[in-house]
N, C-alpha and C positions, 0 to 999 in steps of 0.2 A: 448536571453537562452525561452525554453518551459518548462511551468512548471505541469506535469501531479498533478491534485490535487483530492484524492479519499479518497471517506468519507464512513467509511465501516461500521456505524452506525445501527443501523433498526431500530432508528428511524428518519420522513424525521423530525421534527422540534425537536427543546432542545436540542440536544449532542449535547453535550460538548466537544465532542472529534471530532467532524466536525464546531463549531464555534474556536477553536485553532485551527487547519488545517487553518479556515481561514484568521483566522487572519495571524497567518503568513506567508498563500500567500501573502494580500496585502500585507507585509511589504515586501515582497521583487518586488513585484511589486510596490514600493515604490523610491527605489532603481534602478531597471530593466523598466522605466515605456516604455518598447518596449518585454517584457516581452511575452510570449503565455499566457496564462493559459483553460486548460483544464481537467472539472472536471465532472470525472463519480462520481456521488449514485450511489449507491449500491443499497441504500429505494427503490431511484425516479425508479431505472432503473435495478434488480434483473438480474441476470446471473443465467443465467441455470445449474445446475450440473454437473459436468466430469459422465457421469448413464449409461449405455449400448448402444445405441442410438448415445450416439456421444461417445464414442470407435469407434465401424464401425467406422462408419462415418469421424477419423479420421486417422484410419488404410482399409480406402478406398480411394485405386488409384485419384486424380480426376476427372479424364475425368469418371470419372464408377462410379461416387457418387450420389445417385436419388439426386432430386428436395432438396429432405426437407434435405439429410443431406449434400446435399452444399450450403442452406438455413445457414444449423445450426454451419458448420465448420466456416463460412460468417461473425459467434457473431464472436467469438475466433478470428480471424483474426485481425478483431475494435480491440479489446482489447490491443491484442501485436506492431501495425502500433502506438497505445498510446504510448507505455510504448519504443519503441528504439528510436520512435522523441523526449520523454522528453531529462533535460539537470534534473535537478529537480522535485523528483517526492517523494509529502509527505503524505502523510499514513492517517489520523483521524481513530486509534484503540479504541475500546474500549475491556475491558475486559470483560469473556459473558461464563462464567463459568471455569473459571481459563482459555481459552482456547480466539481463535482469536474467530469474527465471525463469524458464515458459508459463510456471504456474496463475504465476502473476504478468504475464502480458494477456493471458484468460483471458484474469479476472480487470481487470482496464480495458481490455474486449470488450469486456460486456454491460462497465458501467455510462460508455461513449457513445452515447445511447443520443441522436438530432433526436433537437426540441421537448430533450428528454432533458437530459446532464451541458446539453450544448444550443448554439443555434443562429443558424445566417443571418446575420442583416443590414443592412445598406453597409453601418459599417465596421463591418466584414462580425468574426467573429464573437461570439461572449462566449464565455461559459454560468452553468447554471450554478455549479456547485458554491456558491459565494461562503465565506462566511464561519469558516474551518480552517481549521491549523492541521497540518499533516509535522508528520515524527520520522523518521524516517533512519535506523538505524541499517548501516549497510557495514555485514563485514568480510572481508578478504583474506584473503592469505597470506598477498604480496600488499605492496603498500603502491594505492595509484594515484592516490586523490588529489584535485593541480595536475595531473599531466595528461594528455593524449589518451590516451590503456581506459581513462575513468567515465567511458560514454554510460556508464548509471546516472549518477544525480543531476548529470545536464536535461536527459531520454526521461529521466521522469520528475522534474518541471517543468517541462516546454508539457509533461503531457499529463502532469495532475494541475497546473499552473490554465490549456487552455480547457479544461473543464469548474476555474472559476478556484483552484486553490493556488492563492499565492505562498499561504503563508507557508514557504515546507525549511524545514529544518534540521540537519543532516544529525545524527551522531556519527562518527567513522568509529571503527575496530577492526586494524587495517596488519597486516603480518600475523596476520594468525595463526601462516604457516611454520616461519621463520622461526623454531626454538620454543621452547621452554619464556623463558628472560624475555622475548619477544609475543608475544602468546599474552604474559604478566601481562608487557605496558599497555595491552592496546587495549587489553581488560578493561586497566584502570584510567587507563580517557578515556575510553569513550563511560563507563558509571559518573567520572568527573561533572564531563557535558553532560549529559541526565541528571544529577548536579543541578548543574547548570539550571535546566529545561524545567523542575520545576520547580525550583524556584521562582522561576517566572509565569506559571500557571500562578502561583500562589500572588505572588507579587500586581498582577495582573487587574 
């Protein structure tokens, strides 16, 4: 089993989403001692945004790219290779202003590449990153699950599904900023869900 663990929090320390994602991966490794884990911490190693220079590099034929353009595309290539190799993807996602962190959007923009991770056919778009299981560890200061304010989960399911990753399981830790009791309850609920997912992985 190859596990890709992604920390999307802007915090290098003290992130609840990163901690819970790490706990889930540790539990999976207990069940699969031979599992290989790649950790992509987007706070410690931020990925550049998709800007005009990056677009120009991507739309330039490889043989015609300048050294700077080749280096920029190679950064995206590394992230694509990581997701292609993964069997399980665990993403720690805090909610920032009702959306995903900018660092995670940069990661998504990097791995979404036509004719590599998706393609357009006569029948419509086809995702090429198939056969993977994705777990989203979603931490929020308030409670937004199943409300119009939760734009995160629909967006992530849509974009990951577009790329072929349709098995997407959420783990919620909500109400983290609503007092110590609410935080403890949110963490307990998240860990119960982690137990369930690990059990399902063992049974599969």
